[in-house]
KOLMIRO-191815 format. One line per field, with one value per residue (C-alpha): residue in three letters; x, y, z. Coordinates in Angstrom, 2 decimals. Example, Ala and Ser with C-alpha at 12.3 -4.5 7.8 and 13.67 -1.06 7.14 Angstrom:
// KOLMIRO-191815
residuo <- c(Ala  Ser) .
px <- c(12.30  13.67) .
py <- c(-4.50  -1.06) .
pz <- c(7.80  7.14) .
This chain:
// KOLMIRO-191815
residuo <- c(Met  Ala  Thr  Lys  Gln  Glu  Lys  Lys  Glu  Ala  Ser  Glu  Ser  Thr  Val  Val  Val  Val  Gly  Gly  His  Gly  Gly  Met  Ser  Ser  Arg  Tyr  Arg  Glu  Val  Ala  Gln  Arg  Phe  Gly  Cys  Thr  Leu  Arg  His  Phe  Glu  Gln  Arg  Ile  Pro  Pro  Gly  Val  Arg  His  Gly  Ala  Gly  Lys  Ile  Ala  Leu  Val  Val  Val  Met  Val  Gly  Met  Val  Ser  His  Ala  Leu  Arg  Asp  Gln  Ile  Lys  Glu  Leu  Val  Thr  Asp  Asp  Thr  Lys  Val  Val  Tyr  Leu  Arg  Thr  Ala  Ser  Val  Ser  Ala  Leu  Arg  Ala  Ala  Val  Glu  Gln  Asn  Ala  Ser) .
px <- c(32.11  29.08  26.52  22.80  22.20  24.89  23.44  19.96  21.18  23.10  19.98  17.78  17.67  19.03  17.51  20.08  18.78  21.12  20.29  17.17  16.95  19.10  16.33  14.09  16.40  14.29  11.13  12.93  14.10  10.52  9.40  12.14  11.44  7.76  8.75  11.26  14.38  17.17  18.00  21.29  20.90  23.69  22.95  26.33  28.72  29.05  31.86  34.38  33.55  29.78  29.22  30.80  29.12  25.61  24.63  22.35  21.41  17.97  17.21  19.06  16.82  18.36  16.60  17.81  17.14  19.35  22.38  25.63  27.43  30.20  27.66  25.96  29.28  29.74  26.37  27.74  30.05  27.05  25.05  25.38  23.51  20.67  20.31  17.30  17.83  14.96  15.22  12.79  12.21  11.13  12.64  9.24  8.43  5.42  7.55  10.05  7.24  5.85  9.32  10.09  6.66  7.09  10.73  12.01  11.98) .
py <- c(-21.94  -22.71  -25.28  -24.49  -26.38  -24.38  -21.10  -22.15  -23.09  -19.83  -17.78  -19.66  -18.97  -21.66  -22.93  -24.47  -26.93  -27.71  -30.66  -32.70  -36.31  -37.58  -39.87  -36.86  -35.03  -35.88  -34.61  -31.43  -30.96  -31.28  -28.49  -26.14  -26.94  -26.20  -22.63  -22.31  -22.83  -25.36  -27.13  -27.98  -30.28  -30.78  -33.23  -33.69  -31.01  -28.29  -28.96  -26.18  -23.92  -24.37  -20.61  -20.06  -22.98  -22.55  -19.46  -16.94  -18.36  -16.93  -18.90  -20.98  -23.31  -24.68  -27.65  -26.93  -30.28  -31.93  -29.58  -29.84  -26.77  -27.25  -27.36  -24.26  -22.43  -23.51  -21.95  -18.50  -18.81  -19.22  -16.26  -12.82  -9.65  -10.41  -14.11  -15.01  -17.59  -19.58  -21.89  -24.81  -27.01  -29.95  -31.62  -32.15  -31.46  -29.35  -27.07  -26.66  -25.94  -23.18  -21.63  -21.65  -20.29  -17.37  -16.56  -17.63  -14.85) .
pz <- c(-29.14  -26.98  -28.10  -28.33  -25.08  -23.26  -24.54  -23.45  -19.96  -19.61  -20.39  -17.91  -14.22  -11.95  -8.72  -6.37  -3.79  -0.92  1.29  0.73  -0.36  -3.23  -4.39  -4.89  -7.33  -10.38  -8.67  -7.54  -11.15  -12.46  -10.11  -11.31  -14.97  -14.49  -13.62  -16.49  -14.37  -14.34  -11.10  -9.41  -6.38  -3.86  -1.08  0.61  -0.65  -3.26  -5.75  -6.48  -9.43  -9.27  -9.07  -12.46  -14.23  -12.88  -14.85  -13.15  -9.77  -9.07  -5.93  -3.36  -1.36  1.83  3.38  6.90  8.51  5.91  5.86  7.81  9.13  6.57  3.74  5.12  4.92  1.28  0.42  1.22  -1.80  -4.16  -2.95  -4.54  -3.63  -6.06  -5.16  -3.06  -0.29  1.18  4.17  4.31  7.34  5.20  2.15  0.51  -3.12  -2.15  0.04  -2.79  -5.26  -3.01  -2.57  -6.29  -7.16  -4.74  -5.39  -8.82  -11.36) .
């Protein structure tokens, strides 16, 4: 049986950030929470099974200057037909905020 927290997370949209700076995860998380979303941040690699445990992925943000080719290929596994993907040139909080504001539903 799912806990209240698990039910809450399942009903929220998830923003997945790929790349970026690991030290900025808490600031990235604050941006997502401000728009009513949860955040999953993967700096180096995406662990197996993330697609099933992440709930509804509303937005995938790829910080292109910080992503290897192997990590880029792993992103394809997360994306469904209704998932929006945004590519950012910078790993800044302000760029993430603008992307989430425009694209998270």
